[in-house]
N, C-alpha and C positions, 0 to 999 in steps of 0.2 A: 466206511462201515468197514470190517476188519477182512481180510481171506482167508480162508481156512486152507494152511497148505500140506494137512496131514498126508492125503498121499503122497504128494513130493516128498517129502521128509521120510517115506518109509519106503522109496522105490529109489533114493538119493541120499542116502545116510551118511556117506562122507562131505559134503556139503549141508547136515541138515540145521547149521546154524546159521544160516544166509536167508533159512527158510523160518527161522523163528525171527530175523531181524525184520523182514518183510512182512509179515502177521503183526508185527508189533507196530510198526510204522503207518500200517492201514489201516490200522485202530484208531491208533492219536493223533495223526495226521503227519504229513512231513512238513517242518520246519527248519529256515534257516536257522533259528535260534535255538535250536534244541542243542542235547548233549553228543560227543560222537560215542560209540559201542564200540567201536578196533583200537581205543588206546586203553589205557591202561588204567584210570582215573575219571569215569565217567560223567562222575557229578561233580568235577571239580573246571572241567575245561570247555566251554565254549568253541564247536566248531561253525564257521560260517558258512562252510558246504555240507556238514555233517558228511553223512554218506548217501550221498544222492545215485539211487541207479537209474535209467535210462524208464521204466515201465512208470517209476511216479507219474510222470506226466500225465497219462492216459488214466480213465474211471475204472475201477476195481472189477471191475462187471465185464465191461469191455473185450474183444476179443484181443484187441490192441496191444492191454496187457497182459493180457495170456502168451500172446504171441512172444511180446517182448521177455519176459517170466522167461519162457523155456528155452530164450536164447540162449541169455546171461549168465542160467544154469548151466546147460552144455559148456559153454564157454569156458566158466570158472571151475567146472569138473574135470574136461577133457581136454582144455587145450590153452588154460593159462600158461602153463606152464611148456609149453613146445610149440608155443607159435608165439611171433612180435604181434603187441597192442592192435596195432595200425591195421591188422588184418580185421580185428574190432570194431576199428571205427571206421574201417570204409564199408562193413556189413553197414551198421550204422547211418553213413552218409549215404549207400543206396539202396537199401530198405525200407527205412524208417527215415527221410530226408525230412520231414518236421517235427520230429525230436532233435535232429541234427541242428535244421535250422532255429530251434527255438532256444534251443541253447546258446549258438551263435548270438541271437540277438540278444539274451541274455546276457550275455559275458561283453559284448561288443558293440551290438547294435548296426548288425555288419552279415552279410551270407558265411555260410561256412566254409565252400572253398573258392580257392583261388581260379584265374582265367587260366590257369595253368592246368589245373585240376588237383593241385594239392591240400589238403589239408587245413583248414586255417587253426595258426599253429595255438591258437588260443584253447580253442573245442579238443582240439586234437591232444594236448597237455592235461585239461583238465578230465574228460574223460580217459586218462591214464591212469592219472592220477584217484581218482575214483574207484576204477578196477581193482589196482592193485589193493587200496582198500577191503575191496570185496571179498578178493579173493584171500585176505589175510585173516578175516572173521572167517568168511568159510573153513578155512582151510585150519583153525585152532592156532595159529599162529602163535607162539611165545612173545612173550616180553620180556628182553634180556639186560638185565640189572648188573652194575659194576660194581664187585666191593672196591673200597675206596683206594687201597694200597694199588690195584692192577689200576685204575684209572691215572693213579701220580706217576706211575712205571710208563705207562704210554705215552702221555703226555713227555715223558724223554725218548721218544723212540725215535729217530731221525727222518724226516719226509723224502730227503731226497732218495737215498735208498729205497724206502719204501714205492717209488714210483719207477724202479726199477724188475722190480717185481714182475713174472714171467704172466701173461694174462688168465695162462692156464692153469696156473696157481691159486686164480681167483673161484672160490667155492663156500657154499652155503651150507650150515648143520642142518636146517631145517626148511620148508618149502617157501615159508615167509616166516618172517620176525622183526620184533619192536625194537628199536634197541631205542633203551629210558634214560635219558639226560638229567631227568628233573633234579635225582637225589648226588647230583657232583658239584663241587665245590667252586667251579667255574662258569661261566656263560661261553656256549660255543657258538660263534657268530660267523657272520659271512662278511666280505668286503664292504658293504654297503650298511654293516652292525644291525642286520638283522641276527637274533636270535633265537636258535633251535632249544627244543624241549625233546624232540628226540627224529629218528629215522625209520623207516618203515625201509625195507631190503629183500630185496627179492630176484635170483637168477635166473636162465633158462636158459638155456640152447637149443638152437633152433637148428632140423637141417640143412641143406645146402639145397636138398630138393621143394622142402617146403619153401624156402624163400625165393626159389625160381616160379614153382608153383603159384603162389599168390603173390607174383611179381611184385615183390615187398619193396626191395632195392630202388625198383624206375618209380616209387609212389612214396618214397621221401628221401628230399632234399639231403637230411644231414649224413646218411649212409651213400646218395651216391657219392659223395666228399670221400667218406671213410673208405668208402670203395676205389676211387681213384688216388687215393695214397698210399693202399695198398694195404692198408689194416681189415679190410675184409677182400678174401681172395678166394678166387673159384675156386667150387667142389671141395669146400671145405663148410665144416659146421660155426654158426654164427651165437657168441655167449650173446647173449644183452644183460647187463648188468644195469637196474635199476634202483635207485635209492630217492626217496621222499620223502625229504626235510619238512617236518613238523615245527614250526615258529610259534614262539612262546605271545599269550594273546596284551599286549601293550595297552595301558590303560582304556580297556574295553575296544580297541580296534578289534575289525575284524583279523581272523590268525588269516596266516598266508603258509602255504605248500607250496615249497618247493623242487622240481622234479629233475634231475640229475642222470643221468644215461651213460651208459657206456657201454658200447658196440662191438666187437672187434671177431675174428674168425680165431676158433682156438687151437692154434701151431705154434708149433715150439719158434720162438724169436725174436715174438710179437709181447711186448711190455707194457705197465698200465700206462708209460710216460707218451708211448708213439701210439696206443688206443684214444688216447682224451686229446682234445684242440685246446690249443693255449691262445694266449690274446690274439697275437698276430691271426692263427684264422680264423679265432669267431670276430674278428672284424672285417674279414675279405667273404664271410661267407654267417648274416646272422641268423640264417634259419637253424645254426649247427648250436644252438642255443648257449649255456656260459661256460667263458673258461674257465678250466680249474681252477687258476690260480683264484679267480674271485672265492671261488669253495672249499679251499685247501684243507682250510682249518677244522671244517666238518667229516669234509671227504677223508682225510686224513684218518681220525676217529674208526671213523666206519671200516675202511679196511685194515687198520690197525686192527680192531674187533674182529674183525671175518680171519686176518690170518693169526690172530693168536687163539680163536676157538677153534682154530684146524689146524693149530702147528701141535707138535709132541710133548704132551707134559703139559697141556693145558688142564685147567679145574674148570668145570662145569655142574652146578646144583640145583636139582629141580625143586624148587619154593611149591609147596600146599598153602600160604595162607589163608587164600579163601577157602578151602575144601574145609578145614578144620575151625575158621569160626563159624561157617552155613551150620557145623554140627551144635556148636556152643549155642545159636539163635533156637532150636530146637526144645531146649532145654529153660527157654524164657516164657511165661505162660502170660504175662500182661499182656496185653496188645497194645497197647501207649508205647510200652520199655520196648516190647518187639520192634515197634514199627522205626523207634528214635536209632537202635542197634543196627537195624537192617542201613538205615539212613547211612552211619559211621562206619559200617561195610564196604558200603559202596563207596563212599570215600576215602577210605584210608587202606583199602585191603585188596589182593588181586595176586592169584598165581603167576611166578614169572621165574626165570630164569637166572642164576645169578654166578657168574663168572668169576674166574679171580679167584685171590687168597693174601692171605697179609704176609705181602713181597716186600722184602726189604732193601734198600738202595746199601748196597758191600760197597765196600773201598777197599782200593789199593795204593799204596807208598810205590813212589817212582822219584828214582831220585835223579841227581842234575845230572842234565845230558852236558856231553864231551863238550868241553869247551865253553860253559855258561856257568855262570853261579848261582847255586844255590840251589834247590828245590823246585822245581814245577808249582806254581801258581794252584791254589786247591779250585778244582773246576769238576764238572760232570760229561764223564764219557756216555755220549748218548746210546742207547741203545739203537738195533735194528733188528730188521728179521730176513731171513737168506735162506736160499734154495740149496739146503745140500744132497749129493749123489748118495746112495746108500746103496747095499747089498754088492751082489757080483759085477765082476770092472775086467773078468774075460770071460768067451764067449765058453756057452756047455751044452754040449750033448744031449739026448733024453735020459742019459743015465747019469746026467751030473757030474759029467767026466769031463778036464778043460781038453776043448779044442785047437789040433796041432796046425800049426801052415807047415809046409814041406821043408821049411830049416829046424820043425820041431820046438817053434816057440807057441805060446798059449796067445790065440787070438783077440784081440782089446772087445769085448762088449762097444758098441757104436754109441757115444753119448748119449743118442733119445732112444734107445731102448734100456735104459739105467735108471731105478728106481728114484724117487727124486721124496724128501720130505720139508716141507717149512719149519723151521731152527727160530728161536726168538734169544736174541744175542742181550742180554736185558744191560740197564744204562748200568753204569756206578760212581760211586764218588773215588775221585781222586786226589791223593793228598787232602782229604777230606774227612768228618768224622760226621757230620750230617751239610744239610741245605742251608743252615743257618751261618759256616763255616767259608761259605762262596760270598763274597763280595760281590759279584757281576751276577746279576739276575739272569737265571737260566733263558735259554733261549725257548722260543715258544714255535713251537714243530708239529703238535696235537692238538 
C-alpha cells in the first residue's frame, strides 16, 4: 500500500527526495534484489541492501511506521550532520528494540547488544551505512566524476606525505557526495582484492557538549581507544569523517559496502596518520575496525580527491545531462519510443559534478649530480598536497598597522593564528618526455 507523504514534503521541503523514495518503496514493496536509487546508475547496479530504512519493517498504516518515519525525518533533516550516528543507533536499540533485534537476527542470528551494553558491530555498521545513504538521497548529494587526466595525476600523488596532512584540513565542499569510480581506467581495490566502484563521503563536526550529553565516548569502544591515545581531547569539537565504499558486484554475488570512519578532535598538531588505527592497534583492539593499510589505495583516492576539491586553483564543473535529456523526451510523441528512451536515460545519464581538467605531466631536466656519471635515470617526481601559511606574518592593530614590542620590532603573528591553504604540488617527469620513457613501472600510490 502506497503512503501519501505530500504533507511531509510540504512541511520539510529540504528533504523531499527522501519522502519521494519512501512513497515509491511503499507502493512497489521493498526487495533486497531491486535497484539502488542513491547511486548514479540506478538501473544498472543491483544492491543487496538497496536503501533500507527501519520503518519498512512495520505495516504502512501502523502507528509504529509513522513514529519511525517522523524520527528518521527529524534525524536526517536536523541531526545527521551535527551528531554522531551512534546516537541514532542507541535510540533504535532503546526505543524500538524489536526493529533492532530483528535486524540483528537477520544479519547475524543473535541479539543486538553485548553483555557490556555495546551495540553489536554488524547491526551498528549496517545502520550507519544505510543512514549515510539516506542522508545523501535526502539532501541531493552530488555525484563526483573525474576528468581522466586528473585521475592519472592523483595516482601519482604521494600517500606518505598525504597522511601527514592536518586533520583540520579535511573538508568537504558538499554535505554529502558520491565519488564515482566506474569511469576510471583502473580498479580501486582493498588488500583482500575487493573492488570498489565508488564511495559516499560525509563529514560532521560534533561539539564536545553534544559528545558529553550523549555519553558518546563511553558507548563506543573505538572512540574510547581514540580518547585514551589522545586523538580525541577534552573540551574540543570532534570531526567524524565517514567513507562508505561501494563494492563492484562480481558474478552476480551480493554487493558489499565497507564503512571506514575517522574520528578525531579538530585541533592543530593532529594529522590523519595520528587519527587512524594501524595494523598493530587493530590487532590489539578488534572493535576499532579495519586498519588503514588494508584500505590504503581507496582511502588515498578519497582524501586526495577532497584535498584537490578544496585546494587553490582546483577545477569543478556541474554537468546537467539528465535535465537536458528530460527536455528531449518531451518532444517524443510515440509512447513505445518514449519508454525506450526513458530506459536508456535511466541507465546511461545522470547529473554530476566533474572535477579536474586536461592536466599534463610536465618535464624537467636534471643534470648529473656531482661525483656521479651521467644524468639521473628517467623517473617521476611524485606530487603531494601540502599546507601553506599565507597572509600576514606580523601582528597588526585594528588600523592594520604593525604592533611593536618595547624594542620597536614588529611582533610575529602566532603560528596558530596565521591563515592557511592547501596547495597541490603536481607530479612531473624527470629526464623523460612521457611515461613510456620510464623503464621502471611507476609506484602505485593512490
